C-alpha positions as CSV (number, residue, x, y, z in Angstrom):
1,X,-25.1,-3.5,-3.7
2,X,-28.3,-4.1,-5.3
3,X,-28.8,-3.1,-9.0
4,X,-31.6,-1.0,-8.0
5,X,-29.8,1.2,-5.8
6,X,-26.9,2.2,-8.2
7,X,-29.9,2.4,-11.1
8,X,-31.1,5.1,-9.0
9,X,-31.7,8.7,-10.3
10,X,-30.7,10.4,-7.1
11,X,-28.1,8.2,-6.9
12,X,-26.8,8.4,-10.4
13,X,-26.8,12.3,-10.2
14,X,-24.7,12.5,-7.3
15,X,-22.1,9.8,-9.0
16,X,-22.0,12.5,-11.9
17,X,-21.8,15.8,-9.7
18,X,-18.6,14.1,-8.1
19,X,-17.3,13.0,-11.3
20,X,-17.6,16.7,-12.7
21,X,-15.6,17.8,-9.8
22,X,-12.8,15.3,-10.4
23,X,-13.0,16.4,-14.5
24,X,-13.1,20.3,-13.8
25,X,-10.7,20.3,-10.6
26,X,-13.8,22.5,-8.9
27,X,-15.0,21.2,-5.7
28,X,-18.8,20.5,-5.8
29,X,-21.8,21.1,-3.4
30,X,-22.3,18.2,-0.9
31,X,-24.5,15.4,-2.6
32,X,-26.3,14.9,0.8
33,X,-29.0,16.9,-0.7
34,X,-29.2,13.7,-2.9
35,X,-29.2,10.7,-1.0
36,X,-29.7,12.2,2.4
37,X,-26.6,12.6,5.0
38,X,-26.7,8.7,6.6
39,X,-28.1,6.5,4.0
40,X,-25.2,4.1,4.1
41,X,-27.0,2.0,0.8
42,X,-27.1,4.5,-1.3
43,X,-23.7,6.2,-0.3
44,X,-21.9,3.1,-1.3
45,X,-23.9,3.1,-4.5
46,X,-22.6,5.9,-5.6
47,X,-19.1,4.7,-4.7
48,X,-20.1,2.1,-6.9
49,X,-20.2,3.9,-9.8
50,X,-17.7,5.8,-9.2
51,X,-15.3,2.7,-8.6
52,X,-16.6,0.9,-12.1
53,X,-16.1,4.3,-13.7
54,X,-12.9,4.5,-12.9
55,X,-12.3,0.6,-13.8
56,X,-13.6,0.9,-17.1
57,X,-11.1,3.3,-18.2
58,X,-8.0,0.6,-17.1
59,X,-7.7,1.8,-13.7
60,X,-6.6,-1.2,-10.9
61,X,-7.5,-1.9,-7.8
62,X,-4.4,-2.6,-5.1
63,X,-6.3,-2.8,-1.8
64,X,-8.4,-0.5,0.6
65,X,-8.4,2.1,2.7
66,X,-10.8,2.4,6.1
67,X,-11.8,5.8,7.2
68,X,-13.1,7.7,9.9
69,X,-11.3,5.5,12.6
70,X,-9.8,8.2,14.8
71,X,-12.4,9.7,17.3
72,X,-9.7,13.2,16.7
73,X,-10.9,13.0,13.0
74,X,-14.3,11.9,13.1
75,X,-14.7,15.0,15.7
76,X,-13.1,17.1,12.9
77,X,-15.6,16.0,10.0
78,X,-18.6,15.6,12.4
79,X,-19.0,11.8,12.0
80,X,-19.0,9.3,14.2
81,X,-18.5,6.0,12.1
82,X,-16.2,4.2,9.9
83,X,-16.3,4.0,6.7
84,X,-14.0,2.7,3.5
85,X,-12.8,3.0,-0.2
86,X,-10.9,1.9,-2.5
87,X,-7.2,2.4,-3.5
88,X,-6.4,2.3,-7.1
89,X,-2.7,1.6,-8.1
90,X,-2.2,5.3,-9.4
91,X,-2.9,6.5,-5.7
92,X,0.5,5.1,-4.5
93,X,3.1,8.3,-4.9
94,X,5.8,5.6,-4.7
95,X,4.9,3.9,-7.9
96,X,3.3,6.6,-10.0
97,X,4.8,9.8,-11.5
98,X,3.1,13.0,-10.6
99,X,1.3,13.8,-13.8
100,X,-0.2,10.3,-14.1
101,X,-2.0,10.6,-9.7
102,X,-5.5,11.6,-9.6
103,X,-5.9,15.7,-9.5
104,X,-5.9,16.9,-5.8
105,X,-8.5,19.4,-4.6
106,X,-8.4,19.9,-1.3
107,X,-5.9,17.6,0.2
108,X,-4.9,16.8,3.7
109,X,-2.6,14.4,5.4
110,X,-2.7,11.7,7.9
111,X,-0.5,9.2,9.5
112,X,-1.7,5.4,9.3
113,X,-0.2,2.0,9.5
114,X,-0.7,-0.2,6.3
115,X,-0.9,-3.8,6.1
116,X,-0.2,-6.2,3.0
117,X,-2.4,-9.3,3.3
118,X,-0.5,-12.7,2.6
119,X,-4.2,-14.5,2.4
120,X,-7.9,-13.6,1.5
121,X,-10.2,-12.4,4.1
122,X,-13.2,-14.3,3.3
123,X,-14.3,-16.6,5.7
124,X,-16.8,-17.1,8.4
125,X,-14.2,-15.7,11.4
126,X,-12.7,-12.5,11.0
127,X,-12.1,-11.0,14.5
128,X,-8.4,-9.3,15.4
129,X,-6.8,-12.6,16.2
130,X,-7.5,-14.1,12.7
131,X,-6.9,-11.3,10.6
132,X,-3.7,-11.2,12.2
133,X,-2.6,-14.1,10.2
134,X,-3.4,-12.9,7.6
135,X,-0.9,-9.5,7.2
136,X,2.3,-10.7,5.4
137,X,3.8,-7.1,6.8
138,X,2.9,-4.0,7.9
139,X,4.4,-0.5,7.1
140,X,4.0,3.4,8.3
141,X,2.0,5.1,5.7
142,X,1.0,8.7,5.3
143,X,-2.7,8.9,3.2
144,X,-3.2,12.5,1.2
145,X,-7.0,12.1,1.9
146,X,-9.0,14.9,-0.4
147,X,-12.6,15.6,-0.9
148,X,-14.7,16.8,-4.2
149,X,-17.2,18.6,-2.0
150,X,-16.2,22.3,-1.2
151,X,-14.9,23.2,2.0
152,X,-15.0,19.5,3.4
153,X,-18.6,20.4,4.0
154,X,-18.8,16.7,4.3
155,X,-21.8,14.5,6.5
156,X,-21.0,10.6,6.1
157,X,-22.8,9.9,3.1
158,X,-20.9,12.2,1.1
159,X,-17.3,11.0,2.4
160,X,-18.9,7.6,1.6
161,X,-19.8,8.5,-2.1
162,X,-16.5,10.1,-2.6
163,X,-14.8,7.1,-1.9
164,X,-14.2,7.9,1.3
165,X,-12.2,11.2,0.5
166,X,-9.5,9.5,-1.2
167,X,-6.2,10.8,-2.8
168,X,-3.0,9.7,-3.1
169,X,-0.9,7.0,-0.3
170,X,3.0,6.4,0.3
171,X,4.2,3.6,2.1
172,X,7.4,3.5,3.9
173,X,10.5,1.5,3.3
174,X,10.7,-0.9,6.5
175,X,8.5,-4.0,6.3
176,X,7.6,-4.7,10.1
177,X,6.5,-8.3,11.2
178,X,3.6,-8.4,13.5
179,X,5.6,-10.4,15.8
180,X,8.0,-7.3,16.5
181,X,5.5,-5.0,18.1
182,X,1.4,-4.8,19.0
183,X,-0.6,-2.5,16.7
184,X,-2.7,-1.2,19.5
185,X,0.7,0.1,21.6
186,X,2.5,2.1,18.3
187,X,2.6,5.7,18.8
188,X,3.0,8.0,16.2
189,X,4.2,11.6,15.2
190,X,3.3,13.4,12.2
191,X,5.6,16.8,10.9
192,X,5.3,18.9,8.2
193,X,8.4,21.3,7.6
194,X,9.8,19.6,10.6
195,X,6.9,21.0,12.7
196,X,4.4,18.3,14.6
197,X,1.5,19.1,13.4
198,X,-0.3,15.3,14.6
199,X,0.3,12.8,17.2
200,X,-1.6,9.7,18.1
201,X,-1.7,5.4,19.3
202,X,-2.7,2.7,17.6
203,X,-5.5,2.5,20.3
204,X,-6.9,5.7,18.6
205,X,-7.2,3.7,15.7
206,X,-11.0,1.7,17.1
207,X,-9.2,0.5,19.6
208,X,-6.7,-1.7,17.8
209,X,-5.6,-1.1,13.8
210,X,-6.1,-4.9,13.7
211,X,-9.9,-4.4,15.1
212,X,-10.2,-1.6,12.1
213,X,-8.7,-4.2,10.0
214,X,-11.4,-7.3,10.8
215,X,-14.3,-4.5,10.5
216,X,-12.9,-3.6,6.8
217,X,-12.8,-7.7,6.6
218,X,-16.2,-8.4,7.3
219,X,-17.6,-5.3,5.8
220,X,-16.4,-5.6,2.7
221,X,-17.4,-9.5,2.4
222,X,-20.4,-9.0,3.3
223,X,-20.8,-6.2,0.3
224,X,-19.6,-9.1,-1.7
225,X,-15.9,-8.1,-2.3
226,X,-14.0,-9.8,0.2
227,X,-10.0,-8.8,1.1
228,X,-7.6,-10.7,-0.9
229,X,-4.3,-11.8,-0.6
230,X,-1.6,-9.1,-2.4
231,X,-4.0,-6.1,-1.5
232,X,-3.1,-3.0,0.8
233,X,-4.9,-2.0,3.4
234,X,-4.5,1.4,5.2
235,X,-6.0,1.1,8.4
236,X,-7.4,4.7,9.3
237,X,-5.4,7.6,10.8
238,X,-3.3,7.5,14.2
239,X,-4.2,11.1,14.9
240,X,-5.8,14.1,13.9
241,X,-5.2,14.9,10.1
242,X,-3.3,18.4,8.6
243,X,-3.9,20.0,5.5
244,X,-1.6,20.2,3.3
245,X,0.2,23.0,0.5
246,X,2.3,22.5,-2.2
247,X,5.9,22.0,-1.3
248,X,5.2,20.7,2.3
249,X,7.7,18.1,3.0
250,X,6.1,15.5,5.5
251,X,7.5,12.9,7.7
252,X,5.6,10.2,10.3
253,X,7.2,8.1,12.4
254,X,6.0,5.1,14.4
255,X,7.3,4.2,17.8
256,X,7.1,1.0,20.2
257,X,8.2,2.0,23.4
258,X,11.3,4.3,23.2
259,X,12.4,2.1,19.6
260,X,11.5,3.8,16.5
261,X,9.4,1.0,14.2
262,X,9.5,2.5,10.9
263,X,9.0,5.9,8.9
264,X,7.8,7.6,6.1
265,X,8.7,10.6,4.1
266,X,6.9,12.9,1.2
267,X,6.7,16.0,-0.4
268,X,3.7,17.8,-1.9
269,X,4.6,18.2,-5.5
270,X,2.8,20.7,-8.1
271,X,0.7,18.9,-10.2
């Protein structure tokens, strides 16, 4: 990321617009009028300002999220390529009490497979085979996505600028070894209040969640901020996302054939 891009008045104005939405709790107009609908460099420059602002207040990065990996979600949002954002410690539902989590404005939920890394991913060879060896364990996960853009009226640049529409995340209790299953072969269902609202497969995530991980590893490396051991990576939605209301009980299950691999549960409490 160049100093010029983050110092651009349009980039600064876009970042402030999103920051104001966070402070006020009121979604804002899209930022694509300032940075264009698909300018990748400017969008990530806006994201970088938001990240740096959070770090300056003591927030801690614990991982990354890959967004827009599922064709179903791409179709829902009218975009056609993946993106990424960062995960802060206070987004982790398991470790942060409700009052200390970031404020949600327009939450939705999607089911994913999460990876936790045992090694840095900063080398030249970062394909699905090589990144597999850097995964300590995997888990069923829920991502509570959110948008600071009113009515989720987003272009690719809008969601990138908004830290890839991040909100909170939940990891299931089971630690899964990649010797036990193939990520691309898993299936998923997600229920809200007992009703199935989303189904999907590992192959819906860029063909293979490990391919999504390798895409992120290469992209993060090329941005000068490679993935590091210990980081959590949300590899992307396995199926369509669903709206989320206060009090809703969400449960997702991952399967390998007829066997349950892991589960994850979450109830959206009032902030």
